[in-house]
C-alpha positions as CSV (number, residue, x, y, z in Angstrom):
1,M,-41.7,28.8,10.0
2,P,-45.4,30.1,9.8
3,L,-47.9,28.4,11.7
4,P,-51.6,28.0,10.3
5,D,-54.3,29.9,12.1
6,Q,-51.7,31.3,14.5
7,G,-53.9,34.3,15.3
8,I,-55.9,31.6,17.4
9,F,-53.5,30.9,19.7
10,E,-52.0,34.3,20.3
11,E,-54.6,35.4,23.4
12,A,-54.0,31.9,25.1
13,L,-50.1,31.9,24.4
14,D,-49.9,35.7,25.0
15,R,-51.7,35.1,28.7
16,G,-49.3,31.8,29.4
17,Q,-52.7,29.4,29.1
18,L,-50.7,27.8,26.1
19,G,-47.6,26.9,24.8
20,L,-46.5,25.8,21.5
21,A,-43.2,24.2,19.8
22,I,-42.4,22.5,16.4
23,F,-39.7,20.1,15.6
24,D,-38.7,19.1,12.5
25,E,-38.4,15.3,11.8
26,R,-34.7,15.6,12.3
27,L,-35.8,16.6,15.7
28,I,-34.5,19.9,15.5
29,V,-36.6,22.9,17.3
30,T,-38.0,25.4,14.5
31,T,-40.5,27.3,16.3
32,R,-41.0,28.2,20.3
33,L,-44.1,30.2,20.8
34,G,-45.4,30.9,24.5
35,A,-43.6,31.0,28.2
36,L,-45.3,27.5,28.2
37,S,-42.5,26.5,25.8
38,E,-39.3,27.9,27.4
39,W,-38.8,24.2,28.5
40,A,-37.8,23.7,25.2
41,P,-34.4,24.5,23.4
42,P,-34.3,27.7,21.2
43,A,-34.6,27.2,17.6
44,G,-31.9,25.6,16.0
45,A,-31.2,23.3,18.3
46,P,-31.4,19.6,18.8
47,A,-35.1,18.9,20.3
48,C,-33.7,16.1,22.7
49,D,-31.4,18.9,24.3
50,A,-34.3,19.4,26.8
51,P,-34.2,17.7,29.9
52,F,-37.9,16.6,29.4
53,L,-36.5,14.6,26.2
54,T,-33.3,13.1,26.7
55,H,-32.5,9.6,24.7
56,M,-36.5,9.7,23.6
57,E,-35.3,9.8,19.9
58,A,-36.7,6.3,19.9
59,N,-39.9,7.1,21.1
60,F,-40.4,9.8,18.4
61,A,-39.6,7.9,15.9
62,E,-42.0,5.5,17.0
63,L,-44.5,7.8,17.3
64,R,-43.8,8.9,13.8
65,E,-44.5,5.2,12.8
66,R,-47.4,4.6,14.5
67,G,-49.3,8.0,14.7
68,G,-51.1,9.4,17.4
69,E,-50.1,11.5,20.5
70,M,-47.1,11.2,23.0
71,V,-48.2,12.5,26.3
72,L,-45.4,13.5,29.2
73,P,-47.7,14.5,31.9
74,S,-47.4,16.5,35.2
75,V,-43.5,17.9,34.7
76,R,-42.3,20.6,36.4
77,A,-41.6,23.3,33.4
78,S,-38.5,24.9,35.5
79,V,-37.6,24.6,39.4
80,D,-40.2,27.1,40.9
81,G,-42.6,27.1,37.6
82,P,-46.1,25.7,37.4
83,R,-46.1,21.7,36.6
84,V,-47.4,21.2,32.9
85,T,-48.4,18.6,30.5
86,I,-46.5,18.3,27.3
87,S,-48.3,16.6,24.4
88,I,-46.3,15.3,21.0
89,S,-48.1,14.6,17.8
90,W,-46.9,13.9,14.3
91,N,-48.0,15.9,11.2
92,P,-47.5,13.7,8.3
93,Q,-48.5,16.8,5.9
94,S,-46.1,19.2,7.3
95,R,-43.7,16.2,8.4
96,T,-43.1,18.2,11.9
97,Y,-43.5,17.1,15.7
98,V,-46.2,19.5,17.0
99,V,-45.5,20.2,20.7
100,V,-48.3,21.6,22.9
101,T,-47.6,22.9,26.5
102,A,-50.4,23.5,29.2
103,P,-50.9,23.7,32.8
104,D,-51.7,21.1,34.6
105,H,-54.1,21.4,37.3
106,A,-52.9,18.7,39.4
107,G,-54.9,20.1,42.7
108,E,-58.2,18.8,41.1
109,Q,-57.0,15.5,39.5
110,I,-54.6,13.7,42.4
111,E,-55.1,10.6,40.7
112,R,-53.8,11.7,37.4
113,L,-50.9,13.2,39.0
114,M,-50.3,9.9,40.6
115,A,-50.6,8.1,37.2
116,S,-48.4,10.9,35.4
117,D,-46.0,10.4,38.1
118,R,-46.3,6.3,37.7
119,R,-45.4,7.0,33.7
120,E,-42.5,9.1,34.4
121,K,-41.3,6.3,36.6
122,Q,-42.3,3.5,33.9
123,I,-40.5,5.1,30.9
124,L,-37.5,5.9,33.1
125,R,-37.3,2.0,33.8
126,Q,-38.2,1.2,30.2
127,Q,-35.6,3.1,29.0
128,A,-32.7,1.7,31.6
129,D,-34.1,-2.1,30.8
130,A,-33.9,-0.9,27.1
131,A,-30.4,0.4,27.3
132,A,-29.4,-2.6,30.0
133,A,-30.9,-4.9,27.2
134,R,-28.9,-3.9,24.5
135,L,-25.8,-3.8,26.3
136,R,-26.6,-7.1,27.3
137,V,-26.9,-8.2,23.6
138,A,-24.1,-6.2,22.5
139,D,-21.7,-8.2,25.0
140,A,-22.9,-11.1,24.3
141,L,-22.8,-11.2,20.8
142,Y,-19.1,-9.9,21.3
143,R,-17.8,-12.6,23.7
144,D,-19.7,-15.2,21.3
145,I,-17.6,-14.0,18.3
146,V,-14.1,-13.3,19.7
147,E,-14.0,-17.0,21.9
148,T,-14.7,-18.7,18.4
149,A,-12.6,-16.8,16.6
150,D,-8.9,-18.3,15.4
151,N,-7.4,-15.0,15.7
152,L,-6.2,-14.0,19.0
153,V,-8.0,-11.3,20.8
154,L,-6.8,-8.9,23.6
155,R,-8.0,-5.9,25.3
156,F,-5.9,-4.0,27.4
157,G,-5.5,-0.9,29.4
158,P,-3.3,2.1,29.0
159,D,-1.0,0.4,31.5
160,R,-0.7,-2.6,29.0
161,R,-2.4,-4.9,31.7
162,I,-4.5,-7.3,29.6
163,V,-8.1,-7.2,30.4
164,F,-9.6,-9.6,28.5
165,A,-8.1,-12.4,25.9
166,N,-9.9,-14.7,24.0
167,R,-9.6,-18.9,24.2
168,A,-7.0,-18.7,21.0
169,A,-4.9,-16.1,22.8
170,A,-4.9,-18.7,25.9
171,L,-4.2,-21.4,23.4
172,F,-1.2,-19.9,21.8
173,L,0.4,-18.7,24.8
174,G,-0.4,-22.0,26.5
175,R,-1.7,-20.6,29.8
176,P,-5.0,-20.7,31.4
177,Q,-7.6,-18.1,29.9
178,D,-8.5,-16.4,33.5
179,G,-5.1,-16.5,34.1
180,L,-3.8,-13.7,31.4
181,A,-5.7,-11.0,33.1
182,G,-3.9,-8.2,34.6
183,L,-0.2,-9.4,32.9
184,T,1.4,-6.8,30.9
185,L,1.2,-6.6,27.3
186,D,5.1,-6.7,27.1
187,A,5.6,-10.0,28.9
188,L,3.4,-11.9,27.0
189,F,4.2,-10.4,23.3
190,P,7.3,-8.6,23.6
191,A,8.2,-6.0,20.9
192,D,12.0,-6.1,20.9
193,G,12.7,-3.5,18.2
194,A,8.9,-2.8,16.9
195,P,7.3,-1.9,19.9
196,W,3.4,-1.4,20.1
197,P,2.5,1.2,18.3
198,L,-0.1,2.9,21.1
199,E,0.3,6.4,20.4
200,R,-0.5,5.9,16.9
201,A,-3.3,3.3,17.3
202,A,-4.8,6.0,19.7
203,E,-5.5,8.1,16.6
204,E,-6.5,5.3,13.9
205,R,-6.0,1.9,13.5
206,A,-2.1,0.5,14.0
207,S,-1.2,-2.6,12.0
208,F,2.3,-4.3,12.3
209,E,3.8,-8.0,12.0
210,Q,5.6,-8.9,15.2
211,S,7.7,-12.3,15.7
212,A,6.5,-14.6,18.8
213,R,7.2,-18.1,20.3
214,D,3.7,-20.0,20.8
215,A,3.7,-22.3,23.8
216,K,5.3,-25.2,22.4
217,G,8.4,-22.8,21.6
218,R,7.6,-22.4,18.0
219,A,8.3,-19.4,16.1
220,A,5.7,-18.0,14.5
221,W,5.1,-14.4,13.1
222,L,1.7,-12.4,14.0
223,A,-0.1,-9.9,12.1
224,W,-1.6,-7.6,14.6
225,D,-4.6,-4.8,13.9
226,V,-4.8,-2.7,16.7
227,N,-7.8,-0.6,17.6
228,F,-8.5,2.3,20.8
229,L,-12.1,1.7,21.6
230,G,-12.4,5.2,23.0
231,P,-14.0,6.3,26.2
232,E,-17.1,4.5,25.8
233,G,-14.6,1.6,25.9
234,G,-13.5,2.5,28.9
235,G,-10.2,3.9,27.3
236,E,-9.0,0.3,26.3
237,F,-7.4,-0.8,23.3
238,Q,-8.1,-3.7,21.3
239,A,-5.8,-6.1,19.7
240,V,-6.3,-8.6,17.2
241,G,-4.1,-11.0,15.8
242,R,-3.5,-13.4,12.8
243,D,-0.7,-16.2,12.2
244,V,1.0,-15.4,8.8
245,T,3.9,-17.7,9.7
246,A,2.6,-19.7,6.7
247,E,2.0,-16.8,4.6
248,R,5.8,-15.8,5.3
249,Q,7.4,-18.7,4.4
250,L,5.2,-19.4,0.9
251,R,6.7,-15.9,0.1
252,I,10.0,-16.6,0.9
253,A,10.1,-19.8,-0.6
254,R,8.6,-18.3,-3.8
255,E,11.4,-15.3,-3.6
256,K,14.3,-18.0,-3.5
257,A,12.6,-20.1,-6.4
258,Q,12.6,-16.9,-8.3
259,E,16.1,-15.9,-7.0
260,E,17.3,-19.6,-8.1
261,A,15.7,-19.2,-11.6
262,R,16.9,-15.9,-12.2
263,A,20.3,-17.5,-11.5
264,A,19.8,-20.1,-13.4
265,A,19.1,-17.8,-16.5
266,V,22.0,-15.8,-16.3
267,A,24.0,-18.9,-16.0
268,R,22.8,-20.3,-19.0
269,E,23.4,-17.0,-20.7
270,R,26.6,-16.5,-19.8
271,L,27.6,-20.5,-21.1
272,R,25.9,-19.6,-24.1
273,I,27.7,-16.3,-25.1
274,A,31.2,-18.1,-23.9
275,H,30.1,-21.4,-26.3
276,D,29.5,-18.3,-29.3
277,L,32.7,-16.4,-28.4
278,H,34.4,-19.9,-28.6
279,D,32.9,-21.1,-31.6
280,T,33.6,-17.8,-33.7
281,L,35.7,-15.6,-32.7
282,V,38.5,-17.9,-30.9
283,R,38.7,-20.4,-33.8
284,S,38.9,-17.4,-36.2
285,I,41.8,-16.1,-34.7
286,V,43.4,-19.9,-34.2
287,T,42.5,-19.8,-38.1
288,M,44.3,-16.4,-38.6
289,I,47.3,-17.2,-36.8
290,A,47.8,-20.8,-38.7
291,E,47.3,-19.0,-41.9
292,A,49.4,-16.0,-41.4
293,R,52.5,-19.0,-40.1
294,L,51.9,-20.9,-43.8
295,I,52.2,-17.6,-45.4
296,A,55.4,-16.5,-43.9
297,K,56.7,-20.3,-44.5
298,K,56.4,-19.5,-48.3
299,T,57.5,-16.0,-49.0
300,N,60.9,-15.3,-48.8
301,D,60.2,-11.1,-48.4
302,P,61.9,-9.9,-45.8
303,E,59.4,-7.0,-45.3
304,A,56.4,-9.5,-45.5
305,K,58.0,-11.8,-43.0
306,A,58.5,-9.2,-40.7
307,A,54.9,-8.0,-41.3
308,L,53.4,-11.9,-40.7
309,A,55.2,-12.0,-37.3
310,E,54.0,-9.0,-35.7
311,L,50.4,-10.0,-37.5
312,D,50.8,-13.5,-35.2
313,A,52.6,-11.9,-32.2
314,Q,49.0,-9.4,-32.4
315,A,47.0,-12.1,-33.3
316,R,48.3,-14.4,-30.2
317,Q,47.4,-11.2,-27.7
318,G,44.0,-11.4,-29.1
319,L,44.0,-14.8,-28.4
320,W,44.7,-15.0,-24.7
321,E,42.1,-11.8,-24.0
322,A,39.5,-13.4,-26.2
323,R,40.0,-16.9,-23.9
324,E,40.4,-14.6,-21.0
325,A,36.8,-12.9,-21.6
326,I,35.4,-16.3,-21.8
327,A,36.5,-17.4,-18.7
328,Q,35.3,-14.3,-16.6
329,T,32.3,-15.0,-18.6
330,R,31.8,-18.2,-17.6
331,A,32.4,-17.5,-13.8
332,A,30.1,-15.8,-11.1
333,R,29.5,-12.8,-11.1
334,R,31.5,-10.9,-8.2
335,E,28.6,-8.7,-7.0
336,D,26.6,-12.0,-6.7
337,A,29.1,-13.1,-3.5
338,D,29.3,-9.8,-1.7
339,L,28.7,-10.6,1.4
340,R,27.9,-7.1,2.4
341,A,25.2,-6.7,-0.3
342,I,24.0,-10.0,1.4
343,A,23.4,-8.8,4.9
344,A,22.2,-5.3,4.0
345,E,19.8,-6.8,1.5
346,F,18.1,-9.3,4.5
347,S,18.1,-6.2,7.0
348,A,16.6,-3.7,4.3
349,R,13.7,-6.5,4.2
350,W,13.3,-7.8,7.8
351,S,13.6,-4.2,9.5
352,D,12.0,-5.3,12.5
353,V,15.0,-7.5,12.8
354,E,18.2,-5.9,14.8
355,T,21.0,-7.3,11.8
356,T,24.7,-6.9,12.7
357,L,27.5,-6.8,10.3
358,D,30.9,-7.4,11.3
359,I,32.9,-8.1,7.9
360,A,37.1,-7.2,8.6
361,D,38.3,-5.6,5.6
362,G,41.7,-5.6,3.8
363,A,41.2,-9.6,2.9
364,P,39.4,-10.2,-0.2
365,L,38.2,-13.7,-0.4
366,A,39.7,-16.2,-3.4
367,S,36.6,-17.0,-5.6
368,E,35.7,-20.0,-5.1
369,T,35.9,-19.2,-1.2
370,A,33.7,-16.0,-1.6
371,T,31.4,-18.0,-3.8
372,L,30.9,-20.3,-1.4
373,F,30.7,-18.0,1.6
374,A,27.9,-16.0,-0.1
375,A,25.7,-19.7,-0.7
376,V,25.9,-20.7,2.8
377,L,25.4,-17.4,4.1
378,R,22.1,-16.6,2.0
379,E,20.9,-19.9,3.0
380,A,21.3,-19.2,6.4
381,L,19.5,-15.8,6.7
382,R,16.8,-17.6,4.3
383,N,16.6,-20.5,7.1
384,I,16.1,-17.5,9.9
385,E,13.7,-15.9,7.9
386,L,11.7,-19.2,7.6
387,H,12.1,-21.2,11.0
388,A,13.9,-19.0,13.5
389,G,11.4,-15.9,14.4
390,A,14.7,-14.0,15.5
391,R,14.8,-10.8,16.8
392,R,18.9,-10.4,16.6
393,V,21.1,-11.7,13.3
394,R,24.7,-10.9,13.6
395,V,27.4,-12.0,10.7
396,T,30.5,-12.0,11.1
397,L,33.9,-12.8,8.8
398,A,37.2,-13.0,10.4
399,F,40.3,-13.7,9.2
400,D,43.6,-15.0,11.1
401,E,46.4,-17.1,9.9
402,T,44.6,-20.4,9.2
403,G,41.8,-18.8,7.2
404,P,38.5,-17.0,6.8
405,R,35.9,-18.0,8.9
406,L,32.3,-17.2,8.7
407,V,30.1,-16.7,11.4
408,V,26.1,-16.6,11.3
409,E,24.3,-16.3,14.7
410,D,20.6,-15.9,15.6
411,D,18.7,-15.8,18.9
412,G,15.6,-17.6,17.3
413,A,13.9,-20.1,18.3
414,G,16.7,-23.1,17.6
415,F,16.6,-26.5,17.0
416,D,18.2,-29.9,17.5
417,P,21.0,-30.2,15.3
418,Q,20.8,-34.2,15.4
419,A,17.2,-34.9,15.0
420,P,16.0,-35.5,11.2
421,T,13.8,-33.0,9.6
422,P,11.7,-34.2,6.4
423,G,10.8,-31.7,3.9
424,H,13.5,-29.2,5.1
425,F,17.0,-28.9,3.1
426,G,18.7,-26.4,4.1
427,V,21.1,-27.4,6.8
428,A,21.8,-30.5,4.8
429,G,22.4,-28.2,2.0
430,M,25.0,-26.3,3.3
431,R,26.8,-28.8,4.7
432,E,27.0,-30.5,1.3
433,R,28.1,-27.4,-0.3
434,A,31.0,-27.0,2.1
435,A,32.2,-30.8,2.1
436,L,32.4,-30.7,-1.8
437,A,34.4,-27.2,-1.4
438,G,36.9,-29.1,1.0
439,A,35.1,-26.2,3.9
440,T,34.1,-27.0,7.4
441,L,30.7,-26.1,8.7
442,D,29.9,-26.8,12.2
443,V,26.3,-25.8,13.4
444,E,25.4,-24.9,17.0
445,S,21.7,-24.9,18.4
446,A,19.2,-26.0,20.8
447,P,15.3,-25.5,20.9
448,G,15.0,-21.9,22.0
449,K,18.8,-21.3,22.2
450,G,19.3,-19.4,19.0
451,T,21.7,-20.9,16.2
452,R,25.3,-20.7,15.6
453,I,26.5,-21.4,12.0
454,T,30.2,-21.7,11.5
455,L,32.0,-22.0,8.0
456,F,35.8,-22.3,8.1
457,A,37.3,-22.6,4.7
458,A,41.1,-23.3,5.4
459,A,41.5,-25.9,3.1
460,I,40.1,-24.2,0.1
461,G,42.4,-21.5,0.5
462,W,42.4,-17.4,0.7
463,Q,44.4,-14.4,-0.9
464,L,45.5,-11.3,1.2
465,S,45.6,-8.4,-0.8
């Protein structure tokens, strides 16, 4: 960058009586002239890389705002070099900082040297105080935010030990807040089947949902966002957990209502088709049979009688097939009662729940039994989704000489089967459905002990292949 009237300074620059440097408004060195300015970084480098100017970005910004001059008096340009005075001013016309370095005749002015020393110490103290104040404000703001938050907030190190937990986390776990420090993350929030993705969180924010139990043993679902705070944060992680139990329950209830609405619509359409077939095709065939028999009685032609007899047989066969089709149309679809498909759909929807399926082969259920078992399995799995917060589910269909037996087990929150459950009709509905079909439903559960539902259908029969 050419300097105005640069020739005036050339002699002083050559004799080491003056140093001149230019910084642009981004604090990048554009020009460095004279031996006295060799303390400054080379052209193209950040000016604040110089030891004298470290962490002084705020000072430069203030100088640009207020104008005037900033003086760094009596500093040593190098280990064994002379002391110099550095004067920095802002030129608004060229939008540059002009840095003039001159020898400091400290021997002649002791007081000025002492003042410079005090000024250096004052600048350093101000910088340290400002940095400490910023840290205190940031820490106070952080703690105020996380302590009053409804979400769970955890901070932990790479060893997964808790460094900080907010009040919401302590209330959820039912432990004193200061008693959580030092405990391991996996001990407080076990992650069976869906481990905490800390490796991924070290690169970008990781989000996932996890089942958990609160201090009262209530099953809950928490949606976690995990961030790595980086080296400036001590290499720690921060996790923010939001209780999404109600959201999941609403979603499942909506899916149940949609499923029931679709099933009802299909049933209505099947019934309409069955009625239409009965009112049209079946009546037409019956009418045709009656007319063919009436004609056969009135004719004496042997060939006509034989043809009418053949027509009668074919019509009766068609009538049987039409009635069979109507019966199949009225019946529920076989795939709706596929226990494997129902369990597989649950497993796909809740991949974080370990689902085991053990269904015996070679013993197909009768239609009524399959429909009952499918309805009970759907309701049992739906209850697990809504209330259990289970990590493991097992579905078993076994056959013995007494009949088929369906067992649905989970390791979830459990409940007291004898206690009233106002507003919840899942178990009651399963009992009523089983009783109407002549089957036996047994529910074994206790708070914190999981649930086991057994459906035994000997009373309604079953068929072997």
